[in-house]
Every structure is written in structure tokens, then in C-alpha cells.
C-alpha atoms as one frame of an Amber mdcrd trajectory, in Angstrom:
protein
  -4.412-121.025 -20.956  -5.700-124.591 -21.263  -6.252-126.387 -24.554 -10.059
-126.345 -24.261 -10.017-122.500 -23.992  -9.604-120.050 -26.875  -8.997-116.319
 -27.210 -11.429-114.519 -29.460 -12.537-111.015 -30.380 -15.615-109.804 -28.520
 -17.744-109.303 -31.657 -17.198-112.944 -32.667 -19.502-114.257 -29.944 -21.304
-111.217 -28.474 -23.759-108.694 -29.881 -22.250-105.217 -29.466 -24.650-102.304
 -29.839 -23.248 -98.757 -29.709 -25.734 -96.283 -28.224 -27.192 -93.352 -30.096
 -28.925 -90.404 -28.470 -32.490 -89.721 -29.586 -33.825 -86.175 -30.109 -33.882
 -84.211 -26.847 -37.600 -83.616 -27.398 -38.172 -87.329 -26.795 -36.741 -87.248
 -23.227 -39.275 -87.026 -20.420 -39.670 -87.520 -16.675 -43.236 -88.818 -16.902
 -42.395 -92.510 -17.344 -43.524 -92.410 -20.951 -41.697 -94.839 -23.230 -38.582
 -96.820 -22.307 -36.174 -96.067 -19.440 -33.372 -94.009 -20.994 -29.740 -94.267
 -19.888 -27.005 -91.924 -21.080 -23.906 -92.967 -19.131 -22.242 -93.704 -15.826
 -24.270 -91.032 -14.021 -27.199 -93.474 -13.831 -25.080 -96.456 -12.713 -25.332
 -98.036  -9.270 -23.493-101.087  -7.971 -25.238-103.413 -10.454 -28.302-101.994
 -12.248 -28.713 -98.424 -13.529 -31.217 -96.139 -11.820 -33.920 -94.698 -14.069
 -34.000 -90.881 -14.151 -35.416 -90.269 -17.648 -37.640 -91.998 -20.145 -37.645
 -91.862 -23.953 -40.608 -92.305 -26.295 -38.562 -92.304 -29.514 -35.443 -94.442
 -28.879 -32.823 -94.961 -31.577 -30.874 -97.745 -29.861 -32.283-100.283 -27.407
 -30.713-102.677 -24.918 -32.453-105.793 -23.613 -32.721-107.181 -20.087 -29.422
-108.800 -18.970 -27.387-106.837 -21.508 -24.158-105.417 -20.148 -24.137-101.617
 -20.285 -20.644-100.232 -20.788 -19.704 -96.564 -20.441 -17.836 -95.581 -23.618
 -17.555 -91.815 -23.010 -16.240 -89.819 -20.050 -15.492 -92.077 -18.237 -14.648
 -95.218 -20.183 -14.969 -98.774 -18.898 -17.485 -98.776 -16.036 -20.297-101.315
 -16.316 -23.823-102.116 -15.149 -26.390-104.669 -16.247 -29.758-103.707 -17.708
 -32.613-105.195 -15.689 -35.278-103.937 -18.136 -35.559-103.162 -21.820 -34.178
 -99.640 -22.208 -32.988 -96.936 -24.599 -29.267 -96.106 -24.579 -27.588 -92.879
 -25.579 -24.192 -92.361 -27.200 -22.396 -92.573 -23.843 -23.151 -96.292 -23.583
 -22.756 -99.529 -25.463 -24.718-102.692 -24.760 -23.118-106.128 -24.915 -25.327
-109.171 -25.147 -24.056-112.656 -24.295 -27.043-114.717 -23.211 -25.223-118.013
 -22.488 -23.497-116.481 -19.421 -23.874-112.709 -19.077 -21.909-112.420 -15.854
 -18.855-114.112 -17.315 -18.411-111.178 -19.709 -19.521-108.694 -17.048 -16.732
-109.786 -14.697 -14.195-109.773 -17.512 -14.998-106.127 -18.197 -14.574-105.449
 -14.476 -11.038-106.817 -14.856 -10.135-104.691 -17.899 -11.877-101.469 -16.825
  -8.603 -99.534 -16.440  -7.277-100.951 -19.708 -10.371 -99.716 -21.559 -10.055
 -96.306 -19.927  -6.441 -96.115 -21.156  -7.644 -96.852 -24.701  -9.950 -93.848
 -24.619  -9.048 -90.936 -26.874 -10.236 -87.340 -27.226  -9.213 -83.818 -26.267
 -12.155 -82.685 -24.115 -13.147 -86.131 -22.774 -12.167 -89.742 -23.312 -14.164
 -92.079 -25.545 -13.644 -95.433 -27.256 -15.012 -96.411 -30.648 -17.170 -99.380
 -31.488 -14.289-100.964 -33.405 -11.991-100.704 -30.400 -14.604-102.314 -28.193
 -15.485-105.071 -30.642 -11.830-105.994 -31.179 -11.137-106.695 -27.501  -9.658
-110.176 -27.080 -11.614-112.269 -24.561 -10.555-115.644 -23.105 -13.398-118.078
 -23.751 -13.664-121.364 -21.827 -16.347-124.048 -22.220 -19.793-122.903 -21.089
 -20.027-125.045 -17.895 -16.670-123.634 -16.820 -17.904-120.079 -17.480 -20.784
-120.721 -15.083 -18.460-122.290 -12.512 -16.056-119.339 -12.752 -18.908-116.870
 -12.182 -20.136-118.912  -9.214 -16.622-119.026  -7.696 -16.080-115.293  -8.267
 -19.364-114.478  -6.552 -18.584-116.776  -3.632 -15.175-115.189  -3.105 -16.532
-111.668  -3.633 -19.265-112.343  -1.071 -16.636-113.392   1.480 -14.550-110.373
   0.551 -17.536-108.036   0.859 -18.249-109.381   4.340 -14.643-108.743   5.333
 -14.782-105.216   3.870 -18.073-104.581   5.688 -16.480-105.655   8.973 -13.514
-103.362   8.334 -15.804-100.416   7.570 -17.852-101.145  10.692 -14.645-101.116
  12.727 -13.703 -97.811  11.084 -17.108 -96.335  11.964 -16.635 -97.471  15.569
 -13.279 -95.693  15.636 -14.986 -92.472  14.570 -17.576 -92.930  17.312 -14.766
 -93.535  19.801 -12.963 -90.383  18.628 -16.040 -88.261  19.205 -16.580 -89.901
  22.591 -12.998 -88.998  23.549 -13.551 -85.390  22.457 -16.881 -85.166  24.276
 -15.275 -86.365  27.510 -12.409 -83.958  26.963 -14.689 -80.933  26.611 -16.708
 -81.963  29.658 -13.592 -82.318  31.818 -13.793 -86.082  32.212 -10.369 -86.833
  30.716  -8.616 -84.685  33.322 -10.823 -85.480  36.318  -8.131 -87.538  38.076
  -5.451 -85.082  36.942  -7.283 -82.215  38.685  -7.503 -84.236  41.891  -3.775
 -84.871  41.712  -3.098 -81.143  41.345  -5.010 -80.461  44.565  -3.122 -83.208
  46.379   0.110 -81.583  45.226  -1.070 -78.264  46.677  -1.596 -76.625  43.290
  -4.926 -74.871  42.936  -6.017 -74.148  39.401  -7.516 -70.717  38.701 -11.266
 -70.692  38.131 -12.965 -69.384  35.006 -14.268 -66.413  37.012 -10.724 -65.535
  38.083  -9.524 -65.829  34.483 -12.327 -63.573  33.271 -11.417 -60.973  35.893
  -7.768 -61.063  34.794  -8.808 -60.667  31.146 -11.033 -57.727  32.052  -8.226
 -56.033  34.018  -5.677 -56.579  31.257  -8.025 -55.119  28.666  -8.714 -52.047
  30.781  -4.992 -51.546  31.478  -4.202 -51.927  27.793  -6.867 -49.385  26.912
  -5.496 -46.910  29.477  -1.988 -47.357  28.064  -3.337 -46.673  24.582  -5.050
 -43.526  25.879  -1.767 -42.264  27.344   0.004 -42.940  24.052  -2.798 -41.236
  22.134  -2.696 -38.117  24.328   1.053 -37.839  23.770   0.556 -38.210  19.996
  -2.076 -35.438  20.081   0.318 -33.154  21.980   3.042 -33.859  19.429   0.582
 -33.209  16.611  -0.438 -29.872  18.156   3.209 -28.950  18.786   3.886 -29.533
  15.087   1.213 -27.030  14.113  -1.454 -29.682  13.657   0.356 -30.897  10.583
  -1.383 -33.906   9.011  -4.333 -35.881  10.278  -5.153 -35.795  13.990  -4.324
 -39.140  15.668  -7.444 -41.244  16.137  -8.602 -41.970  19.667  -8.281 -45.647
  20.613 -11.517 -47.601  20.806 -12.474 -49.824  23.692 -12.588 -53.522  22.921
 -16.137 -54.408  21.930 -17.475 -57.290  24.015 -20.392 -59.554  23.135 -23.339
 -60.124  25.464 -22.579 -62.831  28.032 -24.236 -66.229  27.724 -27.537 -66.282
  29.584 -28.365 -68.792  32.307 -31.011 -70.232  29.976 -28.404 -70.966  27.293
 -25.908 -72.368  29.800 -28.545 -74.664  31.327 -29.052 -76.261  27.877 -25.339
 -77.109  27.594 -23.443 -80.008  29.200 -22.488 -79.497  32.849 -18.864 -78.452
  33.336 -16.398 -79.089  36.189 -16.412 -76.708  39.145 -13.794 -74.219  37.932
 -14.894 -74.168  34.279 -17.458 -71.960  32.585 -19.052 -71.336  29.204 -18.134
 -68.072  27.456 -18.373 -66.467  24.032 -15.358 -66.194  21.744 -14.729 -62.505
  22.551 -13.423 -63.482  26.015 -10.816 -65.728  24.394  -9.462 -63.515  21.626
  -6.671 -60.961  21.796  -7.431 -57.445  23.066  -7.985 -55.670  19.759 -11.085
 -55.310  17.634  -9.736 -57.106  14.546  -8.617 -60.180  16.503 -11.658 -61.907
  15.016 -12.500 -60.937  11.451 -14.360 -62.336   8.473 -12.734 -62.060   5.066
 -13.424 -58.950   2.962 -16.524 -58.531   0.828 -16.072 -59.946  -2.666 -16.202
 -56.469  -4.155 -13.164 -55.523  -2.037 -11.052 -58.400  -3.307 -11.662 -59.043
  -6.988  -9.515 -61.263  -9.189  -8.388 -58.138 -10.993  -6.536 -57.258  -7.758
  -4.464 -60.450  -7.823  -0.750 -60.270  -8.548   1.919 -62.849  -9.364   3.749
 -62.191  -6.097   3.475 -60.082  -2.974   1.208 -60.709   0.009  -0.453 -64.111
   0.000  -4.222 -64.624  -0.141  -5.322 -67.435   2.192  -8.475 -69.361   1.313
 -10.237 -72.653   1.868  -7.690 -74.657  -0.134  -5.083 -74.048   2.567  -7.493
 -74.749   5.437  -9.080 -77.899   4.012  -5.687 -79.359   3.036  -4.136 -78.288
   6.387  -1.285 -76.774   4.401  -0.642 -72.994   4.541   2.210 -73.313   2.027
   0.076 -74.148  -1.012  -1.665 -71.584  -3.213  -0.370 -68.894  -5.541  -2.765
 -65.950  -5.234  -1.271 -62.647  -4.086  -2.014 -58.930  -3.724   0.335 -55.950
  -3.755   1.207 -53.797  -0.727  -1.422 -51.194  -1.532  -4.243 -53.766  -1.444
  -2.704 -55.444   1.622  -2.675 -52.118   3.502  -6.256 -51.445   2.414  -7.390
 -54.825   3.804  -5.044 -54.874   6.789  -7.919 -55.753   9.152  -7.973 -59.159
   7.371  -4.216 -59.702   7.745  -2.953 -62.916   9.349  -0.028 -63.664  11.643
   1.556 -66.775  13.217  -0.734 -68.747  15.592  -3.877 -67.251  14.070  -6.813
 -69.625  13.607  -8.403 -69.806  10.135 -11.920 -71.294   9.849 -13.596 -72.359
   6.577 -17.090 -70.951   6.076 -18.481 -72.577   2.914 -18.958 -76.193   1.801
 -16.491 -77.945   4.097 -17.521 -75.741   7.001 -15.839 -75.542  10.377 -12.444
 -76.849   9.305  -9.643 -75.206  11.315  -6.048 -74.375  10.362  -3.515 -73.086
  12.898  -0.959 -70.882  11.175   2.626 -71.810  12.111   5.594 -69.605  12.920
   7.169 -68.154   9.806   3.931 -68.178   7.832   3.983 -65.817   4.851   2.332
 -62.428   5.382  -1.047 -62.120   3.750  -4.794 -61.681   4.068  -7.794 -64.010
   4.196 -10.354 -64.225   1.410 -14.168 -63.948   1.878 -14.581 -67.668   2.614
 -12.605 -67.589   5.861 -12.732 -66.168   9.363  -9.495 -65.525  11.220  -9.179
 -65.484  15.000  -6.210 -64.295  17.053  -6.597 -66.126  20.351  -5.163 -64.736
  23.580  -2.459 -67.375  23.989  -2.068 -66.548  27.702  -5.515 -68.009  28.259
  -6.431 -70.281  25.363  -4.659 -73.065  23.492  -4.894 -73.055  19.703  -4.767
 -76.867  19.627  -7.540 -77.163  22.196  -9.602 -74.702  20.148  -9.064 -76.758
  16.966 -10.153 -80.013  18.605 -13.173 -78.294  20.133 -14.285 -76.408  17.024
 -14.009 -79.461  14.759 -15.884 -81.725  17.204 -19.309 -83.229  16.510 -20.602
 -81.555  19.660 -19.924 -78.030  18.442 -21.092 -78.846  14.911 -24.397 -80.040
  16.375 -24.885 -76.581  17.912 -24.655 -74.745  14.590 -25.842 -77.482  12.215
 -29.390 -76.157  11.842 -28.105 -72.684  10.988 -25.432 -73.763   8.525 -27.563
 -75.457   5.840 -27.678 -73.261   2.733 -29.712 -73.794  -0.413 -26.844 -75.403
  -2.325 -24.113 -75.958   0.303 -23.417 -75.627   4.005 -22.420 -72.144   5.171
 -21.454 -70.606   8.516 -20.556 -66.993   9.230 -18.882 -64.769  11.791 -22.150
 -64.234  13.650 -22.626 -67.975  14.187 -19.042 -68.340  15.427 -19.537 -65.458
  17.879 -22.786 -66.939  19.217 -21.300 -70.339  20.026 -20.291 -71.349  23.588
 -16.661 -72.146  24.403 -15.419 -73.756  27.633 -13.013 -71.534  29.591 -10.640
 -72.950  32.212  -6.932 -72.853  32.991  -4.410 -73.014  30.163  -2.390 -75.669
  31.990  -5.417 -77.967  32.004  -6.124 -77.234  28.335  -2.560 -78.348  27.576
  -3.087 -81.519  29.602  -6.356 -82.245  27.767  -4.621 -81.875  24.399  -2.047
 -84.446  25.579  -4.814 -86.815  26.691  -6.672 -86.403  23.394  -3.593 -86.905
  21.242  -2.488 -89.984  23.178  -5.867 -91.658  22.638  -6.300 -90.501  19.055
  -2.794 -91.624  18.102  -3.832 -95.171  19.013  -7.012 -94.922  16.933  -5.044
 -93.397  14.046  -2.724 -96.423  13.996  -5.683 -98.810  14.049  -7.380 -96.826
  11.273  -4.185 -96.899   9.215  -4.181-100.695   9.496  -7.843-100.809   8.468
  -7.157 -98.586   5.440  -4.258-100.816   4.408  -6.491-103.889   4.666  -9.232
-102.170   2.638  -6.695-101.461  -0.108  -5.511-105.070   0.065  -9.127-106.220
  -0.244  -9.591-104.216  -3.450  -6.301-105.564  -4.783  -7.477-109.076  -3.908
 -10.669-108.478  -5.883  -8.584-107.765  -8.976  -6.366-110.760  -8.222  -9.434
-113.018  -8.107 -10.587-111.719 -11.490  -7.116-112.086 -12.972  -6.861-115.720
 -11.868 -10.380-116.402 -13.096  -9.642-115.324 -16.653  -6.249-117.011 -16.708
  -8.000-120.309 -15.957  -6.389-120.573 -12.509  -9.346-119.945 -10.191 -11.055
-123.345 -10.316  -9.529-126.434  -8.727  -8.855-129.574 -10.766 -11.858-131.241
  -9.140 -14.101-128.299 -10.093 -12.839-128.416 -13.684 -13.468-132.170 -13.902
 -17.001-131.590 -12.608 -17.550-129.048 -15.408 -16.465-131.617 -18.004 -19.194
-133.971 -16.800 -21.955-131.442 -17.492 -24.276-132.391 -20.391 -23.630-129.131
 -22.287 -19.840-129.362 -22.009 -17.959-128.821 -25.261 -14.554-127.281 -26.053
 -14.595-123.541 -26.529 -13.924-123.845 -30.278 -17.135-125.811 -30.738 -19.032
-123.375 -28.505 -17.791-120.461 -30.623 -18.732-122.211 -33.880 -22.241-122.832
 -32.535 -22.636-119.198 -31.413 -21.482-117.908 -34.813 -23.991-120.155 -36.516
 -26.765-118.906 -34.268 -25.750-115.289 -34.956 -25.925-115.928 -38.713 -29.364
-117.469 -38.327 -30.614-114.441 -36.372 -29.072-112.059 -38.881
């Protein structure tokens, strides 16, 4: 630190005013009295946003005062643009000679102040702790020059960050464009032509549907034969125990109408739109919503046993996390909600439409009420293709109007069953997944670079502030220019003058 700078406690040259909350009866939303700020909740990038007014304030801040959050959280700042009332969650700091010099210093020490916070239920700092903060104080012209240089560099940095975020947004647009082309068959258009040239004709969606229908009927007939034999055995044993239940035919949904299909994107020749029931395995619980809440209460949870899968696993893409379990009795009771490897889990509430594919070796368990599980027929449908399709903007646009709840977004089994899904050969689905992943891997690398540069930009912001308050931001020429200003004086003289002025005001 240079000889014309000094280090001094905040209260020596600033007015520090700790907030105090007025009676709750004095709050109002009718714009009566002064704007009233209670804490960080009202803060924006620079000036707080008025949500309440107060007609009986106990503590007041003036325009250009720094507003500092002193309770849960500690350290964040804004600047008052009007005279206002402040509650106990804030302190106001007044330094009229150069408000932004102090403002930027508190931006630098925000994490330090947060670390000084104490308390069991939430952090807070006292007025004494705040007032005793040591601040580097240069001559006034240099304070102004430092602020000007900070703002110039921050403006350049903000432009760079804006460009990075724009590039990131363009990557997201590109991703969705890739997915859209994938689901419309554009990514494999040349691939399909090559298959024909090689003499390999891909099965059509109609052929696949006929195979599925035949397999389901054959499976049902096999189940009937098994059932008849079980009934004979039951009769031969003197009808001991419960009579074996007759197998039920797989329940199919109504097919998509021509009117619905005509509203959807056109598909390649051998593709078609279908409902989910044509893609799932041939048993009635191959698609199932989680149990009603009354069927799975917290009182049923155990410390070990069969795992309960919920949104935390799906949203984090990690089936290994979580420690909620049920015993075998509850698992058997809710067996229709049981999962197995390669099942699809879909989140229904809040972060809706997120998909998790369960891997081999996944722990046995059941889903909770906030999930749907789907067992796809892996002979005809790829789990990875399904995930890319279900999480795409295109599909979300189809159910968006139905998913908005009063407090959060919600989808349900009925919505999932009503949606259209493209059906075509599994070999082409596999090829599409390869095409998608090749393109998205490139965008992922670019996005990783962007994220690294965004982090570097934030680190550079702190580096700029650090240099500023170490006296290393201005060049020698800029410092010499400050010394030529008419109000230049060493910091010691500036401090003595401020103290004198404070005494006069007092």
C-alpha cells in the first residue's frame, strides 16, 4: 500500500446505521409511507425492488446509501435509490464523497463478511463487527479513478460474459435442432438410402405393429395354456387354496386418429406415430404410476430392504443415491410398482419429464407417487432413443399446456399415454442415437469450454477488485493525473476532514 493511502476502520469515515424492524402493523402494500426493505430478498443487481411500504419507520436510509445484508445471508449489497425504511436484516452505510468506492470494496469482502456471521438458526453479523472492518482509504481523486477503472473493466467483462451466454444459448438451440431432425428422420436420411443400396430393407412401422400384435396374442395363448394346467392341478388337489386367476389380455389404448397425426410433423415413409402402449412390454404393469400416497406412508419406511425410487434419483441421473426402503411385505403389496433393469423412470412433479434409465444390477425396489415407470419392449424400442425423445423440446411442447399446476408443473400417466411416439426399426433407432451423441458430444465440449471461461470471468472480477484495493489497478500515469486534481490530498488529511465534518453534524 502506498504512502498516501491509509487503513482505517469503517466507522471512522462512514455513517453505519443498523436497521430495526418497525411494528408489523405499519407494513402495507398501498404505497403509503416510505419504501421498506428487509433484506436480500428485495435486492436486484444494483437497486432494491420495492415490495412493501412503511408508515412508521424506526430506521431510515438515504439515497445513495449502501444497503448491506447483515442476516441470512450476510454480505450482499445494493444501493438505495430513494429514501427508505430498513429492517433488522439490513444495515445502511453512507459515504457521500464516493459511494461506489465503498460499494465495490464490500463486493470484494462479501465472502469474508459471510464467514464472520454467527448464529445457530441463521448467520448474522453485529454492528460492532461491521463498524470495525478495516478499509484501505486512498486520496479522494484516486477513489473516483478506481471506481471509473473498475466500471470500465467490468463493462468489458460483462460484454464478454454476455457473448459467452449468447453462445451457450445458441448451443441449446442447436441441440434442440439436432433432436428435432433426429425425430423427423432427417439425421438418418442418407443412412436409409445406403441401406437400400446394400440390399437391406428396413421393416415398416406397420410390419412392426403386426409383429407386436402377433407376439402379444401368442403370449396370451401361452398364458391360457399355463392357466388351464394350473386349474387342472388345483382341481386334482381337491381345490385346495385359491383358484388360479385367469390371465388378462393386454389392454391397448385407442390408436392415434388421422386428425391427430395430421397435426404432427411428417415422418419418413416407413415410420409412424403410435401411443406408448405399442412400445411397452406385453404385460399390464409395464407402464405404471407410483402408488397413492396413502399406500406408501413414511411410517412404512425401513432402514433397509427394498429401495424406494423417487425424483431425487431421476433428477440427479443417479439410481444409487437415496436411503428410503420398505420391507418385503410392503414390496409384495406394491409389486405392480416394482422396477427392474432397463426400466424407464419419469419425474412427474416440478422438474417434469426428466428420464432415468435403470442400469443392470440396479437394486430391487418400487417407485414412489412422483414417478411413472415404463418397461419398454427392447426388441422394438431403444431406451436411449426414448430418453432423447421424451426430454426433447418438441415433446414438452405437446404437453406443456396440460402440465402447468397452480404451484408447480405436473404431468401424469394419462398425459404420457396420450402422447405420440415415432415407431420405426430398432436398427435405425440405434443409428439415430449414434448420430445424436456424436453431434451432442461436440456441443458438450464447446459448452464445457464456455463454462470454464464463465468461471474465469467471475474469478477475473474478483481479481480486478483485489488489485483495485491493493492500489495496483491504476497505472502510474493515472495516479499522477489524480495528484493534479484540485481536491487531491493524502488520505490522512481526507480522514481528518471527514472526522471533523462528522463531529460538526453530530
